[in-house]
N, C-alpha and C positions, 0 to 999 in steps of 0.2 A: 246356286240359284241362277236362272238365266237372266234375271234382271241385274246385269253386271253393275258392280259398285262404281266402276269408272264412269258409266253412264250417269249414275246417280250424282256423282261429284261434278261431272261436266255440266249438268243442268242446275244443281243446287250448290255450286261452288261458292256462291256469295249470297249473303242476305242483302236486303235493300241497303243502299249506300248510307242512309241516315241511321242505320242500326248497328249496334255492337253487341256481341255475345257477352252475357254476364257470367259471373262465377256463382254456381250454386254450391254453397258450402255449409258446414255444420252450424255456423253462426248466423246464417242468413235469416232475416225476419221478413214477414209479409204483412199485408193489410187486410186480407180477406178471411172472415170467419167461415166455419163450415156452412155451406149452402148447397142444397140440391139443385141440379140444373133445371132450367126451364127453356127448352129449345124451341122457341117460337120463331119459325123461319119466315123471312120476308119473301116476296116474289123474286124470282130470278131476274137479274138485270144483265144487260149487255150480252145476252146469249148469242153466240155465233159472230160477235164482232171481231173483225180481223185487224191486227196491228199493221202499221205501215211496213211494207217490205223493205229490206235493206238494199235491194237492187232497184233503182229508179225505173219506173215504168213497167215493172213486172209484177202483176197482181199475184197474191198468194192464194193458191187454190185451197178451199176448205178440205179437211180430211175426209176420206171416203167413209160412208156410213156402214159400220159392220153389220153382219147378219144378226137379226134378233134371235136370241135364244132365251129360254125360260130362266129367270133370275133365281139363283140358288138361295134357299132360305138363309137369312143372316142370323147366326146364333152368337151370343156373347158369353164370355166366361162368367160364372156365377159370382166369383170373388173379384173385386176390383184390384187392378195393379196399382201399387202405391209408389208414385214418383215423389218420394218424400222431400227431396231437396227442392222440388218445384212447388210443394204444397198442393199436389194434384193427385187425385185418385180417378181411375177410369176403368170401366169394364171393356176390355179389349175383345176383338173377335176371337171365337174359339179357334184353337190351334195357332197361337201367336208366339213367336220367339222374340225375346227382348235381350239385347246386349248393351251393356253400359260402356261408354267410350269416354275416356278422360284424356285431354291434351293440356298439360300444364294445370291451371286452375279451372279451365273450362270443362263443363260436364255436359254430355248429350247422350241420347240413347237411340240405338237403331232398333226399330220394331218392324217385324216382317211376318208375313204369312208363312207358315211352316211347310206348305206344299213345295214340291220341286217339279216343275218350275214354280216359283213364287208368283202370286197374282198381284201383290202390292207390297210396298215397304215404305217406311217413312222414318225420318230422323226428328226427334223432339228435343227442344232446348228452350231456355229462357233467353230473351234478348231485351236490351234497353235501348231506347231511341235517344239520339243526340238532341232531338227536338222534343222538349217536354209537352208541347202542344199537339204532337202527332197523334193520329188515331189509326184504326185499321185500314180505313179507306186511303188515307194519304200514304201510308206505308206500302200498300199494294200498288198504288199509282207510281210511287217512286221506284218500285221494283220493275214495273213495266218500262219506265223510262230508261232505267239502267240497261235492260235487255235491248231496247231499241238502239241506244247509244253504242252498244257493243256489236250492232249489226245482226242480232239474232232474229231468225224467222220464227214466228209463232202465231197461233190463232187462239184468241180468248174464247174458251168454251162457255164459261159463265163466271160471273163475279157476284157472289151472293152474300149480303149481310145477314146476320142472325144474332141471337142472344143466347149466351150460356151462363147459367147461374145469375141471370139478370145483368150480365156484363156484355159489352159490345164484342162481337166476334165476326169473322168473315172467312168465306171460302173463295179461292181463286183457282180455276183450273185452266191449263193451257195445253195445246197440242203443238209439239215441236218436231220438225223433221230431223231424223238421225239416220242418215244413209238411206236405205231402201224402206225404212219403216218410220212411223211417227210415234214418239214417246208421249205419254200423257203425264204431265207434271202438275202438282197441285200444292196449294198452301192453305193451311188452316191457321188462323191467327186469333188468339184470345187476348184481349186487353185486360190485364189484372190490376192496373194502377196507372198513375200518371207516367207516361213514357215506358211502361213495363208491359211486356207481351210474352206469351207462351206460343211457340210456333211449331207446327208440324210441316215438314217439307216432304212431300209425297211423290212417289213414282209408281206408275203402273203402265199397262199397255192398252192399245185400242180395244183388243179383245176382252180384257178384264176390267175396263174402265167402269162399266155400269155396276159391276159387283163391288169393286173397290170403293167407288163413291158412296154406295149405299152402306157398306160395312163401316167405313170411317165416319160417315154422317151419323149412323146409329150409335157408334161408340162414343163420339164426343157429346152426345146428348146425355150420357151418364156421368159426365165430369162432376166431381165435387172438389171445391177449393177449401183449403184449410189455413187457419192462422198460423204463421210460422213461429210465433212466440209459443203457442201451444205445442207445436211439433218439437221445439227445442226442449221444453219441459218434459215431454214424453221420453225423449232420448236420454235425458239425465236420469229419469226414473228407471228406465230399462237398465242403465249401467249399474245403478245401485242394486237392482235385483241380480244382475250378473255377478257382482262381487259376492253375493250370498250363495249363488249356485256353484261358484268355483271353490268355495271354502272346503267342501267335503272331498276335494281331490287331494287326499292326504298321501304321505309315503306308503301307508299300509294298503290303500286302495291301488296305487300304482304297482306295488309289488305283487298284489293279487292278480292283476291283469297281465303281468309279465310272465306268462306261463311257458314260454319257449316253444309253443306249438305253431307250426306253419299252416297257413290257410291259403287255399287257392280260389281265385275268383275269375269269372268270365266277364269281359266287357264287350258290349255290343251297342248298336244304334237301332232303334225302332224306326222303320219306314213303312209307307203304305204297301211297298212291294215285298216286305218281309224283313227279318233281322239281318243286319250287316255286322259280321264279326270284326271287332276292333283290336282286342288284346286279351292276353291272360295276365293276371296280377297275382303275385305271391306276397303274403304279408306274414311276418314273424315278429313277435314282441318278446323281448328277453331282458334279463338283468345283465348289464355289461358296462365296462368303463367307457368314458367319453372318447378316449383315443381311437376306439373302433369305428367312429364316424368316418375316419380316413380308411377307405376300403383296402388300401395297400399297407396298413399298419401291421407291425409285428407285436403281438401281445407281450412279448418278453422285453421289448425296447421302449415301452411307453414312458413318458415323462411323469413326474409326480402329479401334476395337475391333470394329465391325461388318464390317470388311474382312478379318478373320481367315479364312483359307481352310480348308475342311474338306470333309466327306462329307455331302451333302445328299440326303435321300430325299423325293421329292414323291409323295404318294399322293392321287389324286383319285378320287372315286367318285360314283355315283348309285344310290340304293337304292329299293326298292319297299316301301311300307307294308303292314301286315297286311290292309288293305282291298283290296290288289291294284291300287290306283289312285294313291294319294298318293306323290309322289316327294320324296326328300330328297337334296340335293347337299352333298357334303363336300369340303373342301380342307384337306389336312394337310401340314405341312412339318416334317421332323425333321433336325436338323443336329448333327454332332459334329466336334470338331477332330481333325486327323490323329493327334495323340498322345493323344486322348481326355481332354485336360485341361480341356475345357469342352464344354457341350452346350446345345442350345436346341430348342424345338419350339413349333408353333402349330397348333391343331386348330379347325376351324369347320364346323358342320353346320347347314344352313338348309332347312327344309321348303318345298317349292315349292307353297304354297297362298296364296290371297288373305287379306288381313287380318292380324291379329297372329300372330306365329310364335314357337314355342318354339325359339329359337336356342341351340345348345350350343356353347360355346367353351372351350378350355383352352390356357394357355401355361405353359411350363416353361423354366427357365434355371438353369444352373450356370456362372458366369462366373469368369474368372481373377481371383485376388485382386489381383495387381499384376504387371506385366511378364509373365514366362513361367511363373509359378507356377500349377499346376493349381488349379482351383476346388474348394472343399471343401463348399460349401453349395448344396443344390438347393432351389429355390422353385417351387411350382406353384400356379396360380390357375385354378379351374374355375368357370364360370358357366352357369346353366341351371336349369330347374325342379328343385328338390330339391338343388341343388349348393351347396357352401359359397361364401360371398361373400368370405371372407378367405383370403389366400394361406397355404399350408402350407409349412414349411421343414424340411429335415433336413440333418444333417451326414452325408455319405456315408461308408460303411465304407472303411477304409484298404486292405483287400485284397478280392479276389474281387468287385469291383464292375463291372457292365457298364452303360455309358451307355444310357439308354432308347432312343435312335434305333437302336442296333445290335441291340436285341432283336428287331426285325422281320426282320432278315436273317441271324440267327445260323446257321441251318441251311446257308445258302449259303457261310458263311465257315469252318466247322469243317473240320479236316483229315480227309479221307476215307481213313483208314488204320487198321489194327487197333491201332496203338500209342496212339491217342487214347483217354483214359479214357471208358468207356461209361456211367458213372453219376456225375454231378457236380452241383454247385450253385454259385450266385453270388447276389449281391445286385443288384436292379434295381427300378426304379419299376414298380408294378403299377397300370395305369389303373382296373381294376375296384374295388380297395380304396382307391385313391388314397393309397398310401403305399409306401415302399421295403420290399420283402419278399424273402424267400429263395426263389429260383426254382430248381426241381429239374429236371434233364434226364437223359434216357437216349438214347444215340447208338449206333446199331448198323447194320451192313450189312443190307440187305433180302435175306434168304435166298431169297425167291421171285422176285426180280428182280435178277439180277447187275448190279452197277455202281451200283445205287441205294442210298441211305442214308436212314434214318428217325430223326428227332428227335422224342422225346416230351417235352413241356414242361408242367410244372405252374407256373403263374405265381405261386403262393404255396403254402405248406405245406398239404397235404390237398386242394388244388383239383383238379378233374378235368383230365385231360391233353389238350392240343392236339397233333396229330400233323402234322409236316411231312415230306414225301417229296421228296428231291432226286435228280436224275439224275447220271450219271457226270461231267458237267461242272459240277455244283454248282448247277444251276438248279432252282427250285421247280416240281414237277410236280403236287403235290396238297397241300392243307391241309385237315385234318379237325378241326373244333371239337367239343367234347363235347356241344354242343346240337344236333348233327345238321347244322350248316352246313358246306358244302364250298366250296373255292375251287381253281380250276385254270386254266391258260393257255387263252386262246381267241383269236378274231379278231373284228374289228369286224363283219364280215359275219354271223358266227354270233350276236353280240349283237343286231344289228338284226333277224335272223330270229326269235329267241326273244321279243324284246320286242314285235314287231309282232303276233305271235299273240295277245298280251294286249291289243292296242290301245294300246300305249304307245310313245312316242318316246324312245329312249335319249339 
């Protein structure tokens, strides 16, 4: 996206000095019950008011007026996005990408227009004021004072109070010089309780300001707030259903799926300019001893514990870099015992370039304590640029836990009948956050394609959903990731044809 994130961070690097970001977590509770929004806007205030210039005696010129163009029709997604940890649902503009970002215990989300170049983006998170008497007006004024004290140049485009769900809210839009252009930055703040706020920190350009302002204004008018106590009860109920869903994953079912057949998939990204090839992926499921997770292991020299038989998923791939030329080869092995009492995996990705390489690797293991007792502790070690060099360990939950290897094939193992719960959750390792998290699923028959079923999976609370579509035989026919990446079955001849067009050897 041309709206560079460094610019976003430069403008939104700090919230008002009197505010501190809160932790949105599983145990958080709130005060607001479900309420439909009532966006009764007040008249615009302070429009065009300029802040004092940081250079004495030098007036700050207002930004040039962009040429008027017809405003594109604003369309919203029909299904609201659920920021569950905030107790907030909102219908986002159509074609919106959402990425969850966690730093320690702090959670925020980056929300952006999917176009390239993007017309707008914003970060959303919950904040708590150090002053319990503060309101949206005082917080915005404090923020302006902070900018002035830092010597920042800006023009207040408008400061508009409003109400959402009957609660006080406010929009503040600023124009800020950044080199030869002016960035338009905005804040939407909704006060949800005493000293508690939900904040959208927004970035757009002069050219796209009118569209961005209209799109976000319309989106926030659809906000629904939920009681966090009710949200927590719903989470617990989903976990109970998840425990029921996982019961049929018996040794007999796993052995049935381990047919030893190799399947080839094509991975690509959909863009307005056409499909962009990303990778080919080979998947083979077989019955094998745990020791073969080590790709250099010799079958004849396995230890006794390494000889334990189970369900092995071998995933090999070759991907194309952003430059369209650099290739990366990956070999991944995931193993789980037939009774799911132990699990292990090994992941290794190596760029096919001369000289030093950024090699990514990860190993995970949950081994039996002694004899036949299921393992209770999961250990994961990740290495690569920016990765932890120390292994992380967790004691797995006693109920509704899915071994990490099975998470890749869940859609192909679920019972395709109306009696299966269609909204459930379980605990599983999440590679993105590198921790055990609560994974939420929706499982429904595909009404437009009889015989097909659709699994929507959020790998952690509030994360965007991945969609798996399986046919009547339970085979994966399409995977749709929230970042626009797609994966579907293909043939070697088709991969060779697509890659040769790019001058690449698969």
